[in-house]
VOPAGU-2260 file (C-alpha; in pm, 1 decimal, decimal comma):
REM VOPAGU-2260
SITE   aa  ch    i         X         Y         Z
SITE  MET   A    0   10155,6    5862,7   11871,7
SITE  LYS   A    1    9970,4    6179,6   11775,7
SITE  GLU   A    2   10120,7    6368,1   11485,5
SITE  ILE   A    3   10185,1    6737,8   11549,0
SITE  TYR   A    4   10176,7    6961,9   11244,9
SITE  LEU   A    5   10359,2    7293,8   11286,4
SITE  ASP   A    6   10409,2    7396,0   10925,0
SITE  TYR   A    7   10094,3    7601,8   10867,0
SITE  ALA   A    8   10294,0    7872,8   10688,0
SITE  ALA   A    9   10369,3    7615,0   10416,6
SITE  THR   A   10   10011,1    7498,6   10376,7
SITE  THR   A   11    9698,4    7425,7   10576,9
SITE  PRO   A   12    9444,3    7142,0   10570,8
SITE  VAL   A   13    9117,0    7219,4   10397,5
SITE  ASP   A   14    8843,8    7314,0   10645,0
SITE  GLY   A   15    8540,5    7081,2   10635,0
SITE  ARG   A   16    8309,2    7376,4   10574,2
SITE  VAL   A   17    8521,3    7469,6   10274,0
SITE  GLN   A   18    8497,9    7116,2   10137,3
SITE  ARG   A   19    8118,8    7131,0   10163,3
SITE  ALA   A   20    8110,9    7465,3    9982,5
SITE  MET   A   21    8313,5    7315,7    9696,9
SITE  GLU   A   22    8127,7    6984,5    9663,9
SITE  PRO   A   23    7835,5    7089,1    9435,2
SITE  TYR   A   24    8069,0    7226,9    9170,0
SITE  TRP   A   25    8269,0    6909,2    9109,3
SITE  SER   A   26    7998,1    6694,8    8950,9
SITE  ARG   A   27    7652,0    6855,7    8973,6
SITE  LYS   A   28    7707,6    7224,7    8898,6
SITE  PHE   A   29    8006,3    7159,0    8677,3
SITE  GLY   A   30    7932,6    7399,5    8390,0
SITE  ASN   A   31    8181,4    7629,6    8221,9
SITE  PRO   A   32    8114,3    7987,9    8340,8
SITE  SER   A   33    8151,2    8109,0    7981,7
SITE  SER   A   34    7869,4    7884,2    7854,2
SITE  LEU   A   35    7527,8    8039,7    7787,9
SITE  HIS   A   36    7311,7    7747,3    7901,4
SITE  ARG   A   37    7175,7    7696,9    8253,2
SITE  LYS   A   38    7470,8    7498,7    8382,3
SITE  GLY   A   39    7707,5    7766,0    8258,6
SITE  VAL   A   40    7493,7    8040,6    8411,1
SITE  ALA   A   41    7490,2    7856,9    8746,3
SITE  ALA   A   42    7869,9    7827,4    8738,9
SITE  LYS   A   43    7902,1    8194,6    8644,8
SITE  ARG   A   44    7679,4    8288,6    8936,7
SITE  ALA   A   45    7901,6    8093,0    9178,4
SITE  LEU   A   46    8210,8    8256,1    9030,2
SITE  GLU   A   47    8074,2    8605,7    9077,6
SITE  GLU   A   48    7943,5    8530,2    9427,8
SITE  GLY   A   49    8295,5    8423,5    9522,4
SITE  ARG   A   50    8434,9    8742,7    9375,0
SITE  LYS   A   51    8182,7    8954,3    9569,6
SITE  SER   A   52    8258,4    8770,7    9893,5
SITE  ILE   A   53    8632,6    8832,5    9865,0
SITE  ALA   A   54    8582,0    9193,9    9755,7
SITE  LYS   A   55    8367,7    9258,0   10064,3
SITE  ILE   A   56    8649,3    9142,3   10294,8
SITE  LEU   A   57    8908,7    9347,1   10107,2
SITE  HIS   A   58    8676,8    9652,4   10093,8
SITE  CYS   A   59    8710,7    9683,1    9718,5
SITE  LYS   A   60    8492,1    9643,0    9410,5
SITE  PRO   A   61    8428,3    9292,2    9271,2
SITE  SER   A   62    8563,8    9411,8    8935,6
SITE  GLU   A   63    8900,6    9466,7    9108,4
SITE  ILE   A   64    8943,9    9095,7    9192,8
SITE  ILE   A   65    9129,8    8878,5    8938,9
SITE  PHE   A   66    9136,6    8505,5    9012,6
SITE  THR   A   67    9466,0    8325,3    8948,9
SITE  GLY   A   68    9611,7    7976,8    8985,2
SITE  GLY   A   69    9773,5    8061,0    9320,0
SITE  GLY   A   70    9967,7    8322,5    9512,8
SITE  THR   A   71   10276,3    8297,8    9293,8
SITE  GLU   A   72   10077,1    8364,8    8978,3
SITE  ALA   A   73    9897,3    8657,0    9141,8
SITE  ILE   A   74   10237,2    8803,8    9236,4
SITE  ASN   A   75   10376,2    8745,3    8885,9
SITE  LEU   A   76   10074,0    8918,8    8731,7
SITE  GLY   A   77   10096,6    9209,5    8974,8
SITE  MET   A   78   10470,9    9260,4    8934,0
SITE  ILE   A   79   10542,0    9168,1    8573,1
SITE  GLY   A   80   10199,7    9262,8    8435,2
SITE  ALA   A   81   10207,1    9609,3    8593,1
SITE  ALA   A   82   10570,8    9680,0    8503,6
SITE  ARG   A   83   10527,2    9588,9    8138,4
SITE  ALA   A   84   10199,8    9777,8    8100,4
SITE  ASN   A   85   10335,7   10096,7    8259,1
SITE  ALA   A   86   10691,8   10093,9    8127,5
SITE  ARG   A   87   10645,8   10413,4    7926,8
SITE  PHE   A   88   10612,3   10604,7    8254,5
SITE  GLY   A   89   10934,5   10463,6    8400,1
SITE  LYS   A   90   11141,6   10147,6    8433,6
SITE  HIS   A   91   11247,5   10162,9    8797,6
SITE  ILE   A   92   11110,1    9923,8    9062,2
SITE  ILE   A   93   11169,1    9906,0    9437,9
SITE  THR   A   94   11135,7    9597,0    9655,6
SITE  THR   A   95   11309,4    9450,2    9961,3
SITE  ARG   A   96   11576,0    9187,0   10012,6
SITE  ILE   A   97   11354,8    8960,0   10223,1
SITE  GLU   A   98   11066,2    8911,5    9981,2
SITE  HIS   A   99   10925,7    8573,9    9880,3
SITE  HIS   A  100   11100,6    8418,9    9579,6
SITE  ALA   A  101   10789,9    8490,0    9371,0
SITE  ILE   A  102   10865,6    8862,0    9405,9
SITE  LEU   A  103   11242,1    8826,7    9370,7
SITE  GLY   A  104   11204,6    8598,4    9068,7
SITE  SER   A  105   10967,1    8846,6    8904,6
SITE  ALA   A  106   11218,3    9124,6    8972,6
SITE  ASP   A  107   11495,3    8919,5    8810,5
SITE  MET   A  108   11278,1    8865,8    8502,4
SITE  LEU   A  109   11213,2    9239,1    8478,0
SITE  ARG   A  110   11584,5    9315,9    8510,0
SITE  ARG   A  111   11644,6    9098,8    8204,8
SITE  GLU   A  112   11384,4    9305,8    8021,2
SITE  GLY   A  113   11567,4    9630,8    8094,5
SITE  PHE   A  114   11405,3    9743,2    8418,2
SITE  GLU   A  115   11619,9    9865,2    8705,7
SITE  VAL   A  116   11539,3    9714,7    9044,9
SITE  THR   A  117   11643,7    9863,1    9379,7
SITE  THR   A  118   11626,8    9626,3    9677,9
SITE  VAL   A  119   11622,9    9789,6   10019,9
SITE  GLY   A  120   11749,2    9619,2   10332,1
SITE  VAL   A  121   11580,1    9565,2   10666,8
SITE  SER   A  122   11664,4    9607,6   11033,9
SITE  GLU   A  123   11811,0    9321,7   11235,4
SITE  ASP   A  124   11449,6    9243,0   11333,5
SITE  GLY   A  125   11345,7    9221,7   10969,8
SITE  ILE   A  126   11150,8    9548,5   10949,4
SITE  VAL   A  127   11156,1    9778,2   10646,0
SITE  ASP   A  128   11216,0   10145,7   10724,7
SITE  PRO   A  129   10964,5   10358,4   10528,8
SITE  GLN   A  130   11232,8   10626,8   10499,3
SITE  GLU   A  131   11449,2   10380,4   10305,4
SITE  ILE   A  132   11164,7   10345,7   10057,6
SITE  LYS   A  133   11136,3   10725,9   10040,4
SITE  ARG   A  134   11508,1   10762,2    9965,7
SITE  ALA   A  135   11489,9   10495,7    9695,2
SITE  ILE   A  136   11199,5   10653,5    9501,2
SITE  ARG   A  137   11299,8   10829,0    9179,1
SITE  PRO   A  138   11103,3   11020,6    8914,3
SITE  ASP   A  139   11098,5   10704,9    8700,6
SITE  THR   A  140   10985,9   10469,0    8979,9
SITE  ILE   A  141   10664,3   10298,9    8869,3
SITE  LEU   A  142   10628,0   10020,1    9126,2
SITE  VAL   A  143   10706,7    9955,7    9494,3
SITE  SER   A  144   10653,6    9602,0    9626,3
SITE  VAL   A  145   10678,1    9524,3    9999,0
SITE  MET   A  146   10531,7    9209,0   10151,2
SITE  TYR   A  147   10276,4    9253,7   10429,2
SITE  ALA   A  148   10415,8    8977,0   10651,6
SITE  ASN   A  149   10723,9    8765,5   10591,9
SITE  ASN   A  150   10669,3    8397,5   10519,9
SITE  GLU   A  151   10984,2    8283,5   10703,7
SITE  ILE   A  152   11027,7    8506,3   11007,5
SITE  GLY   A  153   10673,2    8640,6   11036,7
SITE  THR   A  154   10765,8    9008,4   11066,4
SITE  ILE   A  155   10482,6    9248,9   10986,4
SITE  GLN   A  156   10582,7    9542,8   10770,7
SITE  PRO   A  157   10461,5    9904,7   10819,2
SITE  ILE   A  158   10250,0    9895,5   10504,1
SITE  THR   A  159   10031,8   10194,2   10595,3
SITE  GLU   A  160   10339,7   10408,4   10668,5
SITE  ILE   A  161   10500,4   10310,2   10337,9
SITE  ALA   A  162   10172,6   10393,8   10163,2
SITE  LYS   A  163   10183,9   10743,3   10318,5
SITE  VAL   A  164   10537,8   10792,8   10187,6
SITE  ILE   A  165   10422,0   10694,8    9839,4
SITE  ARG   A  166   10115,4   10920,8    9853,9
SITE  ARG   A  167   10331,6   11218,5    9955,1
SITE  HIS   A  168   10561,9   11152,7    9661,0
SITE  ARG   A  169   10264,4   11134,1    9426,3
SITE  ALA   A  170   10129,9   11465,2    9559,3
SITE  LYS   A  171   10458,7   11635,7    9479,2
SITE  GLN   A  172   10455,7   11496,6    9126,4
SITE  LYS   A  173   10104,7   11605,7    9026,6
SITE  GLN   A  174   10227,4   11900,5    8820,3
SITE  SER   A  175   10489,0   11698,4    8633,6
SITE  PRO   A  176   10423,3   11656,0    8257,6
SITE  HIS   A  177   10558,2   11301,0    8297,8
SITE  TYR   A  178   10262,9   11215,3    8519,9
SITE  SER   A  179    9998,5   11407,2    8328,4
SITE  LEU   A  180   10014,7   11138,1    8059,0
SITE  SER   A  181    9821,2   10902,8    8286,0
SITE  THR   A  182    9530,5   10918,9    8529,7
SITE  ILE   A  183    9722,5   10676,5    8754,2
SITE  ARG   A  184    9988,6   10826,8    8979,0
SITE  TYR   A  185   10318,9   10649,6    9030,5
SITE  PRO   A  186   10471,3   10459,6    9189,8
SITE  LEU   A  187   10208,4   10191,7    9227,2
SITE  PHE   A  188   10216,2   10012,8    9563,2
SITE  PHE   A  189   10188,8    9632,5    9566,7
SITE  THR   A  190   10191,5    9396,7    9865,6
SITE  ASP   A  191   10219,3    9019,3    9887,9
SITE  ALA   A  192    9964,8    8939,3   10161,5
SITE  CYS   A  193    9962,2    8560,0   10124,8
SITE  GLN   A  194   10092,1    8501,2   10478,7
SITE  ALA   A  195    9892,1    8788,1   10626,5
SITE  ALA   A  196    9549,5    8658,0   10523,1
SITE  GLY   A  197    9360,4    8517,1   10819,7
SITE  ALA   A  198    9584,6    8693,7   11070,3
SITE  LEU   A  199    9591,1    9061,4   10969,5
SITE  ASP   A  200    9343,0    9318,9   10840,4
SITE  LEU   A  201    9311,8    9301,7   10460,2
SITE  ASN   A  202    9117,1    9626,9   10424,8
SITE  ILE   A  203    9289,8    9787,3   10126,5
SITE  GLU   A  204    9141,3   10128,2   10211,9
SITE  LYS   A  205    9329,0   10124,0   10544,0
SITE  LEU   A  206    9643,5    9969,6   10397,1
SITE  GLY   A  207    9662,2   10220,4   10112,8
SITE  VAL   A  208    9783,5    9969,8    9853,3
SITE  ASP   A  209    9705,6    9961,8    9481,0
SITE  MET   A  210    9755,1    9586,8    9437,4
SITE  LEU   A  211    9747,0    9293,4    9680,1
SITE  ALA   A  212    9793,7    8916,9    9639,0
SITE  ILE   A  213    9645,5    8637,7    9853,6
SITE  ASN   A  214    9592,9    8263,8    9808,2
SITE  GLY   A  215    9383,1    7976,9    9939,9
SITE  SER   A  216    9635,6    7728,6   10073,1
SITE  LYS   A  217    9738,2    7942,5   10373,1
SITE  ILE   A  218    9382,2    7993,3   10502,9
SITE  TYR   A  219    9246,0    7636,2   10522,3
SITE  GLY   A  220    9126,2    7659,9   10163,5
SITE  PRO   A  221    9215,5    7462,4    9851,0
SITE  LYS   A  222    9553,0    7477,5    9681,7
SITE  GLY   A  223    9593,9    7612,3    9331,4
SITE  ILE   A  224    9384,7    7926,0    9376,7
SITE  GLY   A  225    9467,7    8286,5    9452,8
SITE  CYS   A  226    9367,4    8633,5    9349,9
SITE  LEU   A  227    9513,9    8969,1    9271,3
SITE  TYR   A  228    9339,2    9284,7    9384,8
SITE  ALA   A  229    9420,7    9559,6    9134,5
SITE  LYS   A  230    9262,2    9902,3    9173,1
SITE  ASN   A  231    9038,7    9997,8    8882,5
SITE  GLY   A  232    9231,0   10202,2    8628,2
SITE  ILE   A  233    9563,5   10025,1    8677,1
SITE  LYS   A  234    9693,0    9885,9    8350,7
SITE  LEU   A  235    9815,3    9525,7    8353,5
SITE  GLU   A  236    9950,5    9307,5    8076,3
SITE  PRO   A  237    9840,3    8942,9    8094,4
SITE  ILE   A  238   10104,3    8676,4    8142,9
SITE  ILE   A  239    9871,6    8389,6    8037,9
SITE  PHE   A  240    9691,1    8405,2    7704,7
SITE  GLY   A  241    9386,5    8234,3    7560,8
SITE  GLY   A  242    9013,0    8292,7    7588,0
SITE  GLY   A  243    9028,7    8623,2    7770,6
SITE  GLN   A  244    8871,3    8523,6    8102,4
SITE  GLU   A  245    8911,4    8739,4    8417,0
SITE  HIS   A  246    8878,7    9074,8    8237,6
SITE  GLY   A  247    9122,4    8951,0    7973,0
SITE  LEU   A  248    9399,9    8921,7    8232,6
SITE  ARG   A  249    9395,7    8550,4    8319,4
SITE  SER   A  250    9284,3    8325,9    8036,4
SITE  GLY   A  251    9165,0    7972,9    8102,8
SITE  THR   A  252    8836,5    7826,3    8223,6
SITE  GLU   A  253    8782,9    7946,8    8579,4
SITE  ASN   A  254    8815,2    7677,4    8844,0
SITE  VAL   A  255    8473,2    7728,8    9000,8
SITE  PRO   A  256    8497,6    7464,2    9279,3
SITE  VAL   A  257    8821,3    7599,6    9419,8
SITE  ILE   A  258    8708,3    7961,0    9378,4
SITE  ALA   A  259    8398,2    7877,8    9584,4
SITE  GLY   A  260    8624,0    7710,1    9841,2
SITE  PHE   A  261    8868,6    8000,3    9842,8
SITE  ALA   A  262    8590,7    8251,5    9908,0
SITE  LYS   A  263    8445,3    8037,1   10188,7
SITE  ALA   A  264    8788,2    7986,7   10347,5
SITE  LEU   A  265    8857,3    8360,7   10350,4
SITE  GLU   A  266    8513,1    8430,0   10496,9
SITE  ILE   A  267    8575,4    8179,8   10779,5
SITE  ALA   A  268    8928,0    8308,5   10840,6
SITE  GLU   A  269    8800,6    8664,1   10869,2
SITE  GLN   A  270    8528,9    8558,4   11115,4
SITE  MET   A  271    8783,4    8372,8   11331,8
SITE  ARG   A  272    9067,4    8622,6   11298,2
SITE  GLY   A  273    9030,3    8815,6   11621,9
SITE  LYS   A  274    8992,2    8527,6   11869,2
SITE  GLU   A  275    9227,3    8289,6   11690,3
SITE  SER   A  276    9503,8    8548,7   11656,9
SITE  ALA   A  277    9480,7    8623,3   12029,1
SITE  ARG   A  278    9495,4    8252,0   12115,8
SITE  LEU   A  279    9791,2    8185,8   11888,2
SITE  THR   A  280    9981,0    8490,5   12010,5
SITE  LYS   A  281    9969,3    8356,5   12367,2
SITE  LEU   A  282   10087,5    8013,7   12253,7
SITE  ARG   A  283   10358,7    8167,7   12037,2
SITE  ASP   A  284   10499,8    8382,7   12316,2
SITE  TRP   A  285   10489,2    8094,3   12565,6
SITE  PHE   A  286   10668,5    7864,0   12320,0
SITE  ILE   A  287   10938,1    8122,5   12241,7
SITE  GLU   A  288   11000,1    8178,9   12612,1
SITE  LYS   A  289   11032,0    7804,9   12678,8
SITE  ILE   A  290   11265,0    7746,5   12381,7
SITE  MET   A  291   11493,8    8030,9   12487,9
SITE  ALA   A  292   11506,6    7896,0   12841,9
SITE  ALA   A  293   11579,3    7538,3   12728,6
SITE  LEU   A  294   11823,0    7630,2   12447,8
SITE  GLN   A  295   12009,1    7931,1   12578,3
SITE  ASP   A  296   12222,9    7971,4   12268,2
SITE  ALA   A  297   11915,4    7987,1   12041,8
SITE  VAL   A  298   11841,9    8313,2   11859,0
SITE  LEU   A  299   11494,8    8437,6   11769,6
SITE  ASN   A  300   11468,9    8555,2   11410,1
SITE  GLY   A  301   11233,8    8844,8   11341,0
SITE  HIS   A  302   11074,4    9108,1   11558,2
SITE  PRO   A  303   10967,0    8977,5   11902,1
SITE  GLU   A  304   10626,4    9150,3   11883,4
SITE  LEU   A  305   10563,5    9277,6   11529,3
SITE  ARG   A  306   10526,6    8927,9   11393,2
SITE  LEU   A  307   10246,2    8699,0   11284,2
SITE  PRO   A  308   10058,8    8538,6   11576,2
SITE  ASN   A  309   10158,4    8186,5   11472,6
SITE  ASN   A  310   10523,8    8229,4   11371,4
SITE  ILE   A  311   10831,9    8111,9   11563,2
SITE  ASN   A  312   11162,5    8114,8   11375,5
SITE  ILE   A  313   11479,4    8033,0   11567,7
SITE  SER   A  314   11841,8    7971,3   11480,1
SITE  ILE   A  315   12042,0    7721,7   11681,4
SITE  PRO   A  316   12422,1    7718,2   11648,1
SITE  GLY   A  317   12597,9    7391,4   11570,3
SITE  ILE   A  318   12308,9    7217,6   11394,0
SITE  LYS   A  319   12174,7    7185,8   11041,8
SITE  GLY   A  320   11808,6    7276,4   11019,0
SITE  GLU   A  321   11738,1    7004,7   10762,4
SITE  ALA   A  322   11873,3    6736,1   10996,0
SITE  ALA   A  323   11659,3    6864,8   11282,2
SITE  VAL   A  324   11348,9    6857,7   11060,0
SITE  ILE   A  325   11417,5    6492,2   10972,6
SITE  TYR   A  326   11469,9    6391,1   11336,4
SITE  LEU   A  327   11154,1    6571,2   11444,4
SITE  ASP   A  328   10962,8    6410,0   11158,8
SITE  ALA   A  329   11062,5    6070,1   11298,0
SITE  ALA   A  330   10902,5    6179,3   11626,5
SITE  GLY   A  331   10579,3    6273,2   11446,2
SITE  ILE   A  332   10647,0    6647,6   11453,0
SITE  PHE   A  333   10634,2    6843,8   11129,5
SITE  CYS   A  334   10808,2    7181,2   11092,1
SITE  SER   A  335   11040,9    7341,5   10837,4
SITE  THR   A  336   11367,4    7527,0   10795,1
SITE  GLY   A  337   11200,5    7819,0   10617,8
SITE  SER   A  338   10996,7    7872,4   10303,4
SITE  ALA   A  339   10851,3    7549,7   10165,3
SITE  CYS   A  340   10870,4    7704,7    9818,1
SITE  SER   A  341   11251,0    7701,0    9830,0
SITE  SER   A  342   11311,3    7388,2   10040,5
SITE  VAL   A  343   11470,9    7205,3    9746,2
SITE  SER   A  344   11773,1    7433,5    9791,2
SITE  LEU   A  345   12024,1    7368,8   10066,9
SITE  GLU   A  346   12149,0    7728,3   10048,6
SITE  PRO   A  347   12112,2    7934,6   10368,6
SITE  SER   A  348   11793,4    8139,1   10381,8
SITE  HIS   A  349   11834,3    8478,6   10214,0
SITE  VAL   A  350   11594,6    8619,5   10474,8
SITE  ILE   A  351   11797,9    8502,1   10774,9
SITE  LEU   A  352   12124,0    8619,3   10617,4
SITE  GLU   A  353   11971,4    8961,9   10554,4
SITE  LEU   A  354   11910,9    8996,5   10930,5
SITE  GLY   A  355   12288,6    8989,4   10973,7
SITE  ARG   A  356   12302,6    8629,6   11096,7
SITE  SER   A  357   12608,8    8417,8   11016,9
SITE  PRO   A  358   12581,5    8140,2   10754,9
SITE  ASP   A  359   12606,3    7889,3   11042,8
SITE  LEU   A  360   12303,9    8040,5   11217,1
SITE  ALA   A  361   12116,3    8063,6   10888,5
SITE  GLN   A  362   12179,9    7693,0   10826,6
SITE  GLY   A  363   12056,7    7616,8   11177,8
SITE  SER   A  364   11720,0    7790,4   11147,8
SITE  LEU   A  365   11388,2    7620,8   11221,5
SITE  ARG   A  366   11039,0    7756,2   11158,1
SITE  PHE   A  367   10744,2    7643,1   11368,0
SITE  THR   A  368   10408,2    7782,9   11258,4
SITE  LEU   A  369   10099,8    7716,8   11468,4
SITE  GLY   A  370    9743,8    7656,9   11351,8
SITE  ARG   A  371    9385,4    7602,3   11456,1
SITE  SER   A  372    9454,5    7256,3   11598,7
SITE  THR   A  373    9769,2    7351,9   11793,9
SITE  THR   A  374    9749,9    7316,1   12172,5
SITE  LYS   A  375    9982,5    7394,5   12460,7
SITE  LYS   A  376   10012,5    7021,6   12526,6
SITE  ASP   A  377   10137,7    6975,4   12170,5
SITE  LEU   A  378   10403,5    7240,2   12219,2
SITE  GLU   A  379   10519,2    7086,2   12548,0
SITE  ARG   A  380   10587,9    6762,8   12360,7
SITE  VAL   A  381   10760,7    6950,0   12079,2
SITE  LEU   A  382   10982,8    7132,7   12327,8
SITE  LYS   A  383   11094,4    6806,2   12485,4
SITE  ALA   A  384   11165,2    6646,9   12148,1
SITE  LEU   A  385   11343,5    6955,5   12016,0
SITE  THR   A  386   11584,3    6979,2   12309,8
SITE  GLY   A  387   11674,6    6613,5   12264,9
SITE  VAL   A  388   11732,3    6653,6   11890,6
SITE  VAL   A  389   11949,9    6962,2   11940,7
SITE  ARG   A  390   12169,9    6788,8   12199,0
SITE  LYS   A  391   12215,6    6494,3   11963,3
SITE  LEU   A  392   12304,9    6712,5   11665,0
SITE  GLN   A  393   12538,7    6941,4   11857,6
SITE  LYS   A  394   12740,7    6638,9   11976,2
SITE  LYS   A  395   12803,1    6521,0   11619,2
């Protein structure tokens, strides 16, 4: 029986082309990029080529890319590093209630350090209203963090509109003595784009963001690698200390093989983005329509159109999502109840609850995320298995 993997939002397999790009740096070109000899110079060259490749896709300068050990670390550095370094200009931060736990955990840490954090809500479709951000901004607001696309329900946020709100606020503050102390205008705008990479445009000039985080494991690249884009001039405090690598912001010998793989994966994802997003959108919409017809009490979570091309998140009354995942696993079908990063908790999803769903519906949520190998035939089999599993669980 063919296995059907529908958990691409959790992680993706490594593309063969990415593996080949990484191979030379495991055992032949294995030098430390900080070494002065030829092997070190070769490793340094690969490191900087990877940085240039990613910067080209993001439309930024290579010096604005900081490699990290993953998306979570990039988010921690962007949130905590920026807040600590800019605290003298204000200690107020704005984020949303449906962020990834990496953002929410960073916000909790900053609260303990004396920062005040405002969390804005979302519509029943999971969309942030830019006017809510506008109303939340204060003279002492130094950072706004809104994720580009939600990891659980796939909703795409109006990042460019939020950026306009922030720019207008900055324009009004230009004459303030508070702001004349720094060449950087506040609040800074940060977005977690880990789920957006490969599906949405990462051009930071169009987005209007000051910082952006992405990682390799969502784009058919290696795990354990990510990066933070931080506009030149933004002050950050490191959260990892040592030899001063990555502009002094991320100490530790750079992982050249996975950086090479990360850069290659992002390059491939960007090349495939248009056609693959269109293909997945058709499959997604067909699958949603079929699920709603087969399970008439099912509820779609997230916006029906402003969502990632590969994301289907549904709540089914009278079942436990974890039980459904186990039954589907036995049938060779792999999906999830929500974020893989918080799957150890049996608490209802904070994202689903924030949409106004009942705890019962939140407990009965399932997330199917499609990928490059997903076919319509696969989804027909999943639909048949899912309806059988739901009937079995609802009878219990």
